N, CA, C, O and the ligand as a Tripos MOL2 file, in Angstrom:
@<TRIPOS>MOLECULE
protein
  281   279    71     0     0
PROTEIN
NO_CHARGES

@<TRIPOS>ATOM
      1 N         114.7490  147.7980   58.9970 N.3       1 MET1
      2 CA        115.5620  148.3200   60.0780 C.3       1 MET1
      3 C         116.4060  149.4900   59.5670 C.2       1 MET1
      4 O         116.7670  149.5240   58.3910 O.2       1 MET1
      5 N         116.7150  150.4330   60.4310 N.am      2 PRO2
      6 CA        117.4090  151.6470   59.9740 C.3       2 PRO2
      7 C         118.8690  151.3920   59.6160 C.2       2 PRO2
      8 O         119.5920  150.7180   60.3500 O.2       2 PRO2
      9 N         119.2790  151.9230   58.5140 N.am      3 ASN3
     10 CA        120.6900  151.8650   58.1370 C.3       3 ASN3
     11 C         121.4080  153.1290   58.5730 C.2       3 ASN3
     12 O         122.6180  153.1300   58.7980 O.2       3 ASN3
     13 N         120.6310  154.2200   58.6910 N.am      4 SER4
     14 CA        121.2120  155.4830   59.1100 C.3       4 SER4
     15 C         120.2290  156.2580   59.9780 C.2       4 SER4
     16 O         119.0160  156.0710   59.8760 O.2       4 SER4
     17 N         120.7620  157.1260   60.8300 N.am      5 CYS5
     18 CA        119.9560  157.9190   61.7570 C.3       5 CYS5
     19 C         119.0730  158.9050   60.9860 C.2       5 CYS5
     20 O         119.5680  159.6140   60.1100 O.2       5 CYS5
     21 N         117.7490  158.9610   61.3050 N.am      6 PRO6
     22 CA        116.8640  159.9110   60.6200 C.3       6 PRO6
     23 C         117.1640  161.3670   60.9890 C.2       6 PRO6
     24 O         116.7190  162.2900   60.3060 O.2       6 PRO6
     25 N         117.9180  161.5660   62.0700 N.am      7 LYS7
     26 CA        118.2330  162.9170   62.5250 C.3       7 LYS7
     27 C         119.5370  163.4350   61.9370 C.2       7 LYS7
     28 O         119.6040  164.5720   61.4690 O.2       7 LYS7
     29 N         120.5920  162.5870   61.9600 N.am      8 CYS8
     30 CA        121.9060  163.0740   61.5410 C.3       8 CYS8
     31 C         122.5730  162.1760   60.5040 C.2       8 CYS8
     32 O         123.7020  162.4400   60.0910 O.2       8 CYS8
     33 N         121.8720  161.1000   60.0730 N.am      9 GLN9
     34 CA        122.3560  160.2000   59.0230 C.3       9 GLN9
     35 C         123.6090  159.4160   59.3950 C.2       9 GLN9
     36 O         124.2760  158.8810   58.5090 O.2       9 GLN9
     37 N         123.9500  159.3320   60.6970 N.am     10 SER10
     38 CA        125.0660  158.4980   61.1310 C.3      10 SER10
     39 C         124.5900  157.0610   61.2710 C.2      10 SER10
     40 O         123.3960  156.7920   61.1360 O.2      10 SER10
     41 N         125.5150  156.1210   61.5420 N.am     11 SER11
     42 CA        125.1430  154.7150   61.6150 C.3      11 SER11
     43 C         124.3930  154.3900   62.9050 C.2      11 SER11
     44 O         124.6570  154.9800   63.9530 O.2      11 SER11
     45 N         123.4430  153.4310   62.8170 N.am     12 MET12
     46 CA        122.6290  153.0090   63.9560 C.3      12 MET12
     47 C         123.1020  151.6390   64.4320 C.2      12 MET12
     48 O         123.4780  150.7890   63.6250 O.2      12 MET12
     49 N         123.0810  151.4270   65.7610 N.am     13 LYS13
     50 CA        123.4520  150.1280   66.3210 C.3      13 LYS13
     51 C         122.2430  149.4990   66.9890 C.2      13 LYS13
     52 O         121.4770  150.1750   67.6760 O.2      13 LYS13
     53 N         122.0770  148.1850   66.7810 N.am     14 ARG14
     54 CA        120.9500  147.4730   67.3730 C.3      14 ARG14
     55 C         121.1640  147.2180   68.8650 C.2      14 ARG14
     56 O         122.2850  146.9530   69.3000 O.2      14 ARG14
     57 N         120.0960  147.2970   69.6370 N.am     15 GLY15
     58 CA        120.1440  146.9840   71.0630 C.3      15 GLY15
     59 C         118.7370  146.8060   71.5900 C.2      15 GLY15
     60 O         117.8120  146.5410   70.8220 O.2      15 GLY15
     61 N         118.5660  146.9510   72.8990 N.am     16 PHE16
     62 CA        117.2300  146.8780   73.4820 C.3      16 PHE16
     63 C         117.2190  147.6630   74.7730 C.2      16 PHE16
     64 O         118.2720  147.9400   75.3470 O.2      16 PHE16
     65 N         116.0090  148.0280   75.2400 N.am     17 VAL17
     66 CA        115.8600  148.7630   76.4910 C.3      17 VAL17
     67 C         115.7530  147.7640   77.6310 C.2      17 VAL17
     68 O         114.8440  146.9330   77.6510 O.2      17 VAL17
     69 N         116.6860  147.8430   78.5860 N.am     18 LEU18
     70 CA        116.6810  146.9160   79.7130 C.3      18 LEU18
     71 C         115.6330  147.3370   80.7200 C.2      18 LEU18
     72 O         115.5530  148.5070   81.0930 O.2      18 LEU18
     73 N         114.8210  146.3720   81.1640 N.am     19 ASP19
     74 CA        113.7480  146.6320   82.1040 C.3      19 ASP19
     75 C         114.0980  145.9860   83.4450 C.2      19 ASP19
     76 O         114.0750  144.7620   83.5700 O.2      19 ASP19
     77 N         114.4220  146.8060   84.4430 N.am     20 HIS20
     78 CA        114.7850  146.2810   85.7570 C.3      20 HIS20
     79 C         113.5340  146.0860   86.5980 C.2      20 HIS20
     80 O         112.9660  147.0570   87.0980 O.2      20 HIS20
     81 N         113.0970  144.8400   86.7590 N.am     21 THR21
     82 CA        111.9110  144.5850   87.5650 C.3      21 THR21
     83 C         112.1340  143.3910   88.4780 C.2      21 THR21
     84 O         112.5700  142.3310   88.0280 O.2      21 THR21
     85 N         111.8400  143.5610   89.7480 N.am     22 TYR22
     86 CA        111.8710  142.4890   90.7430 C.3      22 TYR22
     87 C         113.1280  141.6350   90.6540 C.2      22 TYR22
     88 O         113.0560  140.4090   90.7450 O.2      22 TYR22
     89 N         114.2730  142.2730   90.4790 N.am     23 GLY23
     90 CA        115.5310  141.5510   90.5070 C.3      23 GLY23
     91 C         115.8660  140.8030   89.2350 C.2      23 GLY23
     92 O         116.9810  140.3060   89.0800 O.2      23 GLY23
     93 N         114.9090  140.7180   88.3230 N.am     24 SER24
     94 CA        115.2050  140.0240   87.0760 C.3      24 SER24
     95 C         115.5690  141.0420   86.0020 C.2      24 SER24
     96 O         115.1050  142.1820   86.0280 O.2      24 SER24
     97 N         116.3800  140.6290   85.0860 N.am     25 ARG25
     98 CA        116.7700  141.5120   83.9970 C.3      25 ARG25
     99 C         116.3270  140.9020   82.6770 C.2      25 ARG25
    100 O         116.7560  139.8120   82.3000 O.2      25 ARG25
    101 N         115.4690  141.6190   81.9930 N.am     26 ALA26
    102 CA        114.9770  141.1380   80.7080 C.3      26 ALA26
    103 C         114.7520  142.3350   79.8080 C.2      26 ALA26
    104 O         114.7500  143.4740   80.2750 O.2      26 ALA26
    105 N         114.5650  142.0910   78.5420 N.am     27 ALA27
    106 CA        114.2770  143.1730   77.6150 C.3      27 ALA27
    107 C         112.8760  143.6960   77.8810 C.2      27 ALA27
    108 O         111.9600  142.9120   78.1280 O.2      27 ALA27
    109 N         112.6970  145.0210   77.8340 N.am     28 ALA28
    110 CA        111.3690  145.5960   77.9520 C.3      28 ALA28
    111 C         110.5230  145.0860   76.7990 C.2      28 ALA28
    112 O         111.0400  144.8030   75.7180 O.2      28 ALA28
    113 N         109.2390  144.9700   77.0290 N.am     29 SER29
    114 CA        108.3710  144.3910   76.0190 C.3      29 SER29
    115 C         107.2730  145.3440   75.5920 C.2      29 SER29
    116 O         106.8620  146.2260   76.3460 O.2      29 SER29
    117 N         106.8110  145.1530   74.3770 N.am     30 TRP30
    118 CA        105.6980  145.9150   73.8300 C.3      30 TRP30
    119 C         104.4510  145.0640   73.9570 C.2      30 TRP30
    120 O         104.4520  143.8950   73.5710 O.2      30 TRP30
    121 N         103.3720  145.6480   74.5020 N.am     31 VAL31
    122 CA        102.1200  144.9210   74.6670 C.3      31 VAL31
    123 C         101.0230  145.7210   73.9780 C.2      31 VAL31
    124 O         100.9490  146.9370   74.1550 O.2      31 VAL31
    125 N         100.1670  145.0610   73.1930 N.am     32 GLU32
    126 CA         99.1220  145.7760   72.4690 C.3      32 GLU32
    127 C          98.0400  146.2990   73.4060 C.2      32 GLU32
    128 O          97.7970  145.6960   74.4520 O.2      32 GLU32
    129 N          97.3970  147.3820   73.0670 N.am     33 GLY33
    130 CA         96.2790  147.9390   73.8190 C.3      33 GLY33
    131 C          96.7020  148.7520   75.0280 C.2      33 GLY33
    132 O          97.8840  149.0330   75.2270 O.2      33 GLY33
    133 N          95.7040  149.1300   75.8420 N.am     34 GLU34
    134 CA         95.9620  149.9250   77.0370 C.3      34 GLU34
    135 C          96.3040  149.0130   78.2160 C.2      34 GLU34
    136 O          95.7120  147.9430   78.3620 O.2      34 GLU34
    137 N          97.2670  149.4340   79.0670 N.am     35 PRO35
    138 CA         97.5860  148.5940   80.2330 C.3      35 PRO35
    139 C          96.4560  148.5970   81.2470 C.2      35 PRO35
    140 O          95.8910  149.6510   81.5390 O.2      35 PRO35
    141 N          96.1160  147.4250   81.7930 N.am     36 GLU36
    142 CA         95.1060  147.3170   82.8440 C.3      36 GLU36
    143 C          95.8150  146.8590   84.1080 C.2      36 GLU36
    144 O          96.6530  145.9580   84.0650 O.2      36 GLU36
    145 N          95.4820  147.4750   85.2260 N.am     37 ARG37
    146 CA         96.1310  147.0990   86.4740 C.3      37 ARG37
    147 C          95.1530  146.3700   87.3850 C.2      37 ARG37
    148 O          94.0130  146.8040   87.5530 O.2      37 ARG37
    149 N          95.5920  145.2750   87.9680 N.am     38 SER38
    150 CA         94.7600  144.5330   88.9040 C.3      38 SER38
    151 C          94.9220  145.1400   90.2930 C.2      38 SER38
    152 O          95.6780  146.0960   90.4690 O.2      38 SER38
    153 N          94.2160  144.5900   91.2780 N.am     39 ILE39
    154 CA         94.3420  145.0850   92.6510 C.3      39 ILE39
    155 C          95.7440  144.8480   93.1900 C.2      39 ILE39
    156 O          96.1330  145.4670   94.1800 O.2      39 ILE39
    157 N          96.4990  143.9770   92.5680 N.am     40 TRP40
    158 CA         97.8750  143.7070   92.9890 C.3      40 TRP40
    159 C          98.8670  144.5810   92.2190 C.2      40 TRP40
    160 O         100.0800  144.4540   92.3870 O.2      40 TRP40
    161 N          98.3360  145.4710   91.3730 N.am     41 TYR41
    162 CA         99.1550  146.3990   90.6000 C.3      41 TYR41
    163 C         100.0970  145.7190   89.6150 C.2      41 TYR41
    164 O         101.1350  146.2630   89.2390 O.2      41 TYR41
    165 N          99.7160  144.5430   89.2180 N.am     42 ASP42
    166 CA        100.4330  143.9010   88.1210 C.3      42 ASP42
    167 C          99.6600  144.2170   86.8440 C.2      42 ASP42
    168 O          98.4330  144.3160   86.8650 O.2      42 ASP42
    169 N         100.3660  144.3710   85.7530 N.am     43 VAL43
    170 CA         99.6740  144.6120   84.4920 C.3      43 VAL43
    171 C          99.0980  143.2980   83.9900 C.2      43 VAL43
    172 O          99.8030  142.2970   83.8630 O.2      43 VAL43
    173 N          97.7820  143.3240   83.7050 N.am     44 LYS44
    174 CA         97.1330  142.1290   83.1680 C.3      44 LYS44
    175 C          97.3900  142.0450   81.6650 C.2      44 LYS44
    176 O          97.1880  143.0140   80.9340 O.2      44 LYS44
    177 N          97.8300  140.8960   81.2270 N.am     45 LEU45
    178 CA         98.0930  140.7200   79.7970 C.3      45 LEU45
    179 C          96.9250  140.0350   79.1050 C.2      45 LEU45
    180 O          96.6070  140.3630   77.9620 O.2      45 LEU45
    181 N          96.2810  139.0860   79.7830 N.am     46 GLY46
    182 CA         95.0530  138.4720   79.2890 C.3      46 GLY46
    183 C          95.1130  137.9290   77.8760 C.2      46 GLY46
    184 O          94.1870  138.1400   77.0930 O.2      46 GLY46
    185 N          96.1870  137.2340   77.5370 N.am     47 GLY47
    186 CA         96.2820  136.5930   76.2360 C.3      47 GLY47
    187 C          96.5680  137.5280   75.0840 C.2      47 GLY47
    188 O          96.5150  137.1230   73.9230 O.2      47 GLY47
    189 N          96.8830  138.8240   75.4050 N.am     48 ARG48
    190 CA         97.1860  139.7540   74.3290 C.3      48 ARG48
    191 C          98.5850  139.5180   73.7700 C.2      48 ARG48
    192 O          99.4460  138.9240   74.4190 O.2      48 ARG48
    193 N          98.7790  139.9890   72.5820 N.am     49 GLN49
    194 CA        100.0700  139.8340   71.9200 C.3      49 GLN49
    195 C         101.1500  140.6400   72.6470 C.2      49 GLN49
    196 O         100.9460  141.8130   72.9590 O.2      49 GLN49
    197 N         102.2890  140.0140   72.9140 N.am     50 VAL50
    198 CA        103.4150  140.6650   73.5770 C.3      50 VAL50
    199 C         104.6400  140.5400   72.6810 C.2      50 VAL50
    200 O         105.0160  139.4370   72.2830 O.2      50 VAL50
    201 N         105.2590  141.6680   72.3670 N.am     51 LEU51
    202 CA        106.4290  141.6560   71.4990 C.3      51 LEU51
    203 C         107.6100  142.3280   72.1800 C.2      51 LEU51
    204 O         107.4610  143.3700   72.8190 O.2      51 LEU51
    205 N         108.7740  141.7290   72.0400 N.am     52 GLU52
    206 CA        109.9800  142.3370   72.5690 C.3      52 GLU52
    207 C         110.3650  143.5420   71.7080 C.2      52 GLU52
    208 O         110.2770  143.4940   70.4810 O.2      52 GLU52
    209 N         110.7930  144.6240   72.3680 N.am     53 ILE53
    210 CA        111.1540  145.8410   71.6490 C.3      53 ILE53
    211 C         112.6310  145.8290   71.2790 C.2      53 ILE53
    212 O         113.5020  145.6000   72.1170 O.2      53 ILE53
    213 N         112.8820  146.0790   70.0140 N.am     54 GLU54
    214 CA        114.2490  146.2000   69.5120 C.3      54 GLU54
    215 C         114.5250  147.6970   69.3630 C.2      54 GLU54
    216 O         113.7930  148.4010   68.6670 O.2      54 GLU54
    217 N         115.5710  148.1720   70.0110 N.am     55 THR55
    218 CA        115.8770  149.6000   69.9790 C.3      55 THR55
    219 C         117.2060  149.8520   69.2810 C.2      55 THR55
    220 O         118.2310  149.2690   69.6350 O.2      55 THR55
    221 N         117.1720  150.7250   68.2910 N.am     56 TRP56
    222 CA        118.3900  151.0870   67.5600 C.3      56 TRP56
    223 C         118.8670  152.4480   68.0450 C.2      56 TRP56
    224 O         118.0630  153.3650   68.2170 O.2      56 TRP56
    225 N         120.1610  152.5820   68.2640 N.am     57 ARG57
    226 CA        120.7200  153.8120   68.8040 C.3      57 ARG57
    227 C         121.7320  154.4010   67.8300 C.2      57 ARG57
    228 O         122.5870  153.6950   67.2960 O.2      57 ARG57
    229 N         121.6190  155.7080   67.6080 N.am     58 CYS58
    230 CA        122.5730  156.3930   66.7470 C.3      58 CYS58
    231 C         123.8990  156.5460   67.4920 C.2      58 CYS58
    232 O         123.9300  157.0030   68.6350 O.2      58 CYS58
    233 N         124.9940  156.1560   66.8290 N.am     59 SER59
    234 CA        126.3010  156.2100   67.4750 C.3      59 SER59
    235 C         126.8230  157.6330   67.5990 C.2      59 SER59
    236 O         127.7740  157.8830   68.3390 O.2      59 SER59
    237 N         126.2120  158.5620   66.8850 N.am     60 LYS60
    238 CA        126.6860  159.9530   66.9310 C.3      60 LYS60
    239 C         125.8450  160.8330   67.8600 C.2      60 LYS60
    240 O         126.3820  161.4490   68.7810 O.2      60 LYS60
    241 N         124.5120  160.8960   67.6220 N.am     61 CYS61
    242 CA        123.6660  161.8090   68.4070 C.3      61 CYS61
    243 C         122.8740  161.1020   69.5080 C.2      61 CYS61
    244 O         122.2690  161.7630   70.3520 O.2      61 CYS61
    245 N         122.8700  159.7570   69.5090 N.am     62 GLY62
    246 CA        122.1870  159.0190   70.5700 C.3      62 GLY62
    247 C         120.7010  158.8450   70.3730 C.2      62 GLY62
    248 O         120.0200  158.3580   71.2750 O.2      62 GLY62
    249 N         120.1710  159.2260   69.2210 N.am     63 TYR63
    250 CA        118.7430  159.0670   68.9360 C.3      63 TYR63
    251 C         118.3420  157.5940   69.0030 C.2      63 TYR63
    252 O         119.0530  156.7320   68.4870 O.2      63 TYR63
    253 N         117.1840  157.2990   69.6490 N.am     64 LEU64
    254 CA        116.6960  155.9300   69.7640 C.3      64 LEU64
    255 C         115.4790  155.7160   68.8840 C.2      64 LEU64
    256 O         114.5820  156.5570   68.8250 O.2      64 LEU64
    257 N         115.4580  154.5720   68.1950 N.am     65 GLU65
    258 CA        114.3270  154.2110   67.3530 C.3      65 GLU65
    259 C         113.8900  152.8060   67.7410 C.2      65 GLU65
    260 O         114.7080  151.8860   67.7570 O.2      65 GLU65
    261 N         112.6000  152.6320   68.0550 N.am     66 ASN66
    262 CA        112.1010  151.3500   68.5450 C.3      66 ASN66
    263 C         111.3410  150.5850   67.4730 C.2      66 ASN66
    264 O         110.6160  151.1690   66.6670 O.2      66 ASN66
    265 N         111.5220  149.2470   67.4760 N.am     67 TYR67
    266 CA        110.7820  148.3520   66.5930 C.3      67 TYR67
    267 C         110.2460  147.2180   67.4270 C.2      67 TYR67
    268 O         110.9720  146.6460   68.2410 O.2      67 TYR67
    269 N         108.9770  146.8800   67.2370 N.am     68 ALA68
    270 CA        108.3650  145.7400   67.9060 C.3      68 ALA68
    271 C         107.9800  144.7460   66.8200 C.2      68 ALA68
    272 O         106.8470  144.7430   66.3370 O.2      68 ALA68
    273 N         108.9340  143.9050   66.4450 N.am     69 LYS69
    274 CA        108.7270  142.9660   65.3500 C.3      69 LYS69
    275 C         108.0080  141.7160   65.8210 C.2      69 LYS69
    276 O         108.2080  141.2620   66.9470 O.2      69 LYS69
    277 N         107.1680  141.1600   64.9530 N.am     70 VAL70
    278 CA        106.4710  139.9060   65.2520 C.3      70 VAL70
    279 C         107.4400  138.7570   65.0460 C.2      70 VAL70
    280 O         107.0730  137.5980   65.2390 O.2      70 VAL70
    281 ZN        121.9470  160.6320   64.9010 Zn       71 ZN71
@<TRIPOS>BOND
     1     1     2 1
     2     2     3 1
     3     3     4 2
     4     3     5 am
     5     5     6 1
     6     6     7 1
     7     7     8 2
     8     7     9 am
     9     9    10 1
    10    10    11 1
    11    11    12 2
    12    11    13 am
    13    13    14 1
    14    14    15 1
    15    15    16 2
    16    15    17 am
    17    17    18 1
    18    18    19 1
    19    19    20 2
    20    19    21 am
    21    21    22 1
    22    22    23 1
    23    23    24 2
    24    23    25 am
    25    25    26 1
    26    26    27 1
    27    27    28 2
    28    27    29 am
    29    29    30 1
    30    30    31 1
    31    31    32 2
    32    31    33 am
    33    33    34 1
    34    34    35 1
    35    35    36 2
    36    35    37 am
    37    37    38 1
    38    38    39 1
    39    39    40 2
    40    39    41 am
    41    41    42 1
    42    42    43 1
    43    43    44 2
    44    43    45 am
    45    45    46 1
    46    46    47 1
    47    47    48 2
    48    47    49 am
    49    49    50 1
    50    50    51 1
    51    51    52 2
    52    51    53 am
    53    53    54 1
    54    54    55 1
    55    55    56 2
    56    55    57 am
    57    57    58 1
    58    58    59 1
    59    59    60 2
    60    59    61 am
    61    61    62 1
    62    62    63 1
    63    63    64 2
    64    63    65 am
    65    65    66 1
    66    66    67 1
    67    67    68 2
    68    67    69 am
    69    69    70 1
    70    70    71 1
    71    71    72 2
    72    71    73 am
    73    73    74 1
    74    74    75 1
    75    75    76 2
    76    75    77 am
    77    77    78 1
    78    78    79 1
    79    79    80 2
    80    79    81 am
    81    81    82 1
    82    82    83 1
    83    83    84 2
    84    83    85 am
    85    85    86 1
    86    86    87 1
    87    87    88 2
    88    87    89 am
    89    89    90 1
    90    90    91 1
    91    91    92 2
    92    91    93 am
    93    93    94 1
    94    94    95 1
    95    95    96 2
    96    95    97 am
    97    97    98 1
    98    98    99 1
    99    99   100 2
   100    99   101 am
   101   101   102 1
   102   102   103 1
   103   103   104 2
   104   103   105 am
   105   105   106 1
   106   106   107 1
   107   107   108 2
   108   107   109 am
   109   109   110 1
   110   110   111 1
   111   111   112 2
   112   111   113 am
   113   113   114 1
   114   114   115 1
   115   115   116 2
   116   115   117 am
   117   117   118 1
   118   118   119 1
   119   119   120 2
   120   119   121 am
   121   121   122 1
   122   122   123 1
   123   123   124 2
   124   123   125 am
   125   125   126 1
   126   126   127 1
   127   127   128 2
   128   127   129 am
   129   129   130 1
   130   130   131 1
   131   131   132 2
   132   131   133 am
   133   133   134 1
   134   134   135 1
   135   135   136 2
   136   135   137 am
   137   137   138 1
   138   138   139 1
   139   139   140 2
   140   139   141 am
   141   141   142 1
   142   142   143 1
   143   143   144 2
   144   143   145 am
   145   145   146 1
   146   146   147 1
   147   147   148 2
   148   147   149 am
   149   149   150 1
   150   150   151 1
   151   151   152 2
   152   151   153 am
   153   153   154 1
   154   154   155 1
   155   155   156 2
   156   155   157 am
   157   157   158 1
   158   158   159 1
   159   159   160 2
   160   159   161 am
   161   161   162 1
   162   162   163 1
   163   163   164 2
   164   163   165 am
   165   165   166 1
   166   166   167 1
   167   167   168 2
   168   167   169 am
   169   169   170 1
   170   170   171 1
   171   171   172 2
   172   171   173 am
   173   173   174 1
   174   174   175 1
   175   175   176 2
   176   175   177 am
   177   177   178 1
   178   178   179 1
   179   179   180 2
   180   179   181 am
   181   181   182 1
   182   182   183 1
   183   183   184 2
   184   183   185 am
   185   185   186 1
   186   186   187 1
   187   187   188 2
   188   187   189 am
   189   189   190 1
   190   190   191 1
   191   191   192 2
   192   191   193 am
   193   193   194 1
   194   194   195 1
   195   195   196 2
   196   195   197 am
   197   197   198 1
   198   198   199 1
   199   199   200 2
   200   199   201 am
   201   201   202 1
   202   202   203 1
   203   203   204 2
   204   203   205 am
   205   205   206 1
   206   206   207 1
   207   207   208 2
   208   207   209 am
   209   209   210 1
   210   210   211 1
   211   211   212 2
   212   211   213 am
   213   213   214 1
   214   214   215 1
   215   215   216 2
   216   215   217 am
   217   217   218 1
   218   218   219 1
   219   219   220 2
   220   219   221 am
   221   221   222 1
   222   222   223 1
   223   223   224 2
   224   223   225 am
   225   225   226 1
   226   226   227 1
   227   227   228 2
   228   227   229 am
   229   229   230 1
   230   230   231 1
   231   231   232 2
   232   231   233 am
   233   233   234 1
   234   234   235 1
   235   235   236 2
   236   235   237 am
   237   237   238 1
   238   238   239 1
   239   239   240 2
   240   239   241 am
   241   241   242 1
   242   242   243 1
   243   243   244 2
   244   243   245 am
   245   245   246 1
   246   246   247 1
   247   247   248 2
   248   247   249 am
   249   249   250 1
   250   250   251 1
   251   251   252 2
   252   251   253 am
   253   253   254 1
   254   254   255 1
   255   255   256 2
   256   255   257 am
   257   257   258 1
   258   258   259 1
   259   259   260 2
   260   259   261 am
   261   261   262 1
   262   262   263 1
   263   263   264 2
   264   263   265 am
   265   265   266 1
   266   266   267 1
   267   267   268 2
   268   267   269 am
   269   269   270 1
   270   270   271 1
   271   271   272 2
   272   271   273 am
   273   273   274 1
   274   274   275 1
   275   275   276 2
   276   275   277 am
   277   277   278 1
   278   278   279 1
   279   279   280 2
@<TRIPOS>SUBSTRUCTURE
     1 MET1         2 RESIDUE 1 A MET
     2 PRO2         6 RESIDUE 1 A PRO
     3 ASN3        10 RESIDUE 1 A ASN
     4 SER4        14 RESIDUE 1 A SER
     5 CYS5        18 RESIDUE 1 A CYS
     6 PRO6        22 RESIDUE 1 A PRO
     7 LYS7        26 RESIDUE 1 A LYS
     8 CYS8        30 RESIDUE 1 A CYS
     9 GLN9        34 RESIDUE 1 A GLN
    10 SER10       38 RESIDUE 1 A SER
    11 SER11       42 RESIDUE 1 A SER
    12 MET12       46 RESIDUE 1 A MET
    13 LYS13       50 RESIDUE 1 A LYS
    14 ARG14       54 RESIDUE 1 A ARG
    15 GLY15       58 RESIDUE 1 A GLY
    16 PHE16       62 RESIDUE 1 A PHE
    17 VAL17       66 RESIDUE 1 A VAL
    18 LEU18       70 RESIDUE 1 A LEU
    19 ASP19       74 RESIDUE 1 A ASP
    20 HIS20       78 RESIDUE 1 A HIS
    21 THR21       82 RESIDUE 1 A THR
    22 TYR22       86 RESIDUE 1 A TYR
    23 GLY23       90 RESIDUE 1 A GLY
    24 SER24       94 RESIDUE 1 A SER
    25 ARG25       98 RESIDUE 1 A ARG
    26 ALA26      102 RESIDUE 1 A ALA
    27 ALA27      106 RESIDUE 1 A ALA
    28 ALA28      110 RESIDUE 1 A ALA
    29 SER29      114 RESIDUE 1 A SER
    30 TRP30      118 RESIDUE 1 A TRP
    31 VAL31      122 RESIDUE 1 A VAL
    32 GLU32      126 RESIDUE 1 A GLU
    33 GLY33      130 RESIDUE 1 A GLY
    34 GLU34      134 RESIDUE 1 A GLU
    35 PRO35      138 RESIDUE 1 A PRO
    36 GLU36      142 RESIDUE 1 A GLU
    37 ARG37      146 RESIDUE 1 A ARG
    38 SER38      150 RESIDUE 1 A SER
    39 ILE39      154 RESIDUE 1 A ILE
    40 TRP40      158 RESIDUE 1 A TRP
    41 TYR41      162 RESIDUE 1 A TYR
    42 ASP42      166 RESIDUE 1 A ASP
    43 VAL43      170 RESIDUE 1 A VAL
    44 LYS44      174 RESIDUE 1 A LYS
    45 LEU45      178 RESIDUE 1 A LEU
    46 GLY46      182 RESIDUE 1 A GLY
    47 GLY47      186 RESIDUE 1 A GLY
    48 ARG48      190 RESIDUE 1 A ARG
    49 GLN49      194 RESIDUE 1 A GLN
    50 VAL50      198 RESIDUE 1 A VAL
    51 LEU51      202 RESIDUE 1 A LEU
    52 GLU52      206 RESIDUE 1 A GLU
    53 ILE53      210 RESIDUE 1 A ILE
    54 GLU54      214 RESIDUE 1 A GLU
    55 THR55      218 RESIDUE 1 A THR
    56 TRP56      222 RESIDUE 1 A TRP
    57 ARG57      226 RESIDUE 1 A ARG
    58 CYS58      230 RESIDUE 1 A CYS
    59 SER59      234 RESIDUE 1 A SER
    60 LYS60      238 RESIDUE 1 A LYS
    61 CYS61      242 RESIDUE 1 A CYS
    62 GLY62      246 RESIDUE 1 A GLY
    63 TYR63      250 RESIDUE 1 A TYR
    64 LEU64      254 RESIDUE 1 A LEU
    65 GLU65      258 RESIDUE 1 A GLU
    66 ASN66      262 RESIDUE 1 A ASN
    67 TYR67      266 RESIDUE 1 A TYR
    68 ALA68      270 RESIDUE 1 A ALA
    69 LYS69      274 RESIDUE 1 A LYS
    70 VAL70      278 RESIDUE 1 A VAL
    71 ZN71       281 GROUP 0 **** ****
């Protein structure tokens, strides 16, 4: 995990990208492969690996760095 911003070397803070969907609030997720859409326009996951994205933000310049840890 980053200790300092790759752009300006300031400190990074851990967080996540909030995904507003259908009234529920959860962390946006990382899914392997290309997204497939069904006739209902939902993304099919089909047993693929899904990882929550951890996003680090620079407190000075606002640069975001994403990690999808297992
Ligand atoms: Zn920075």
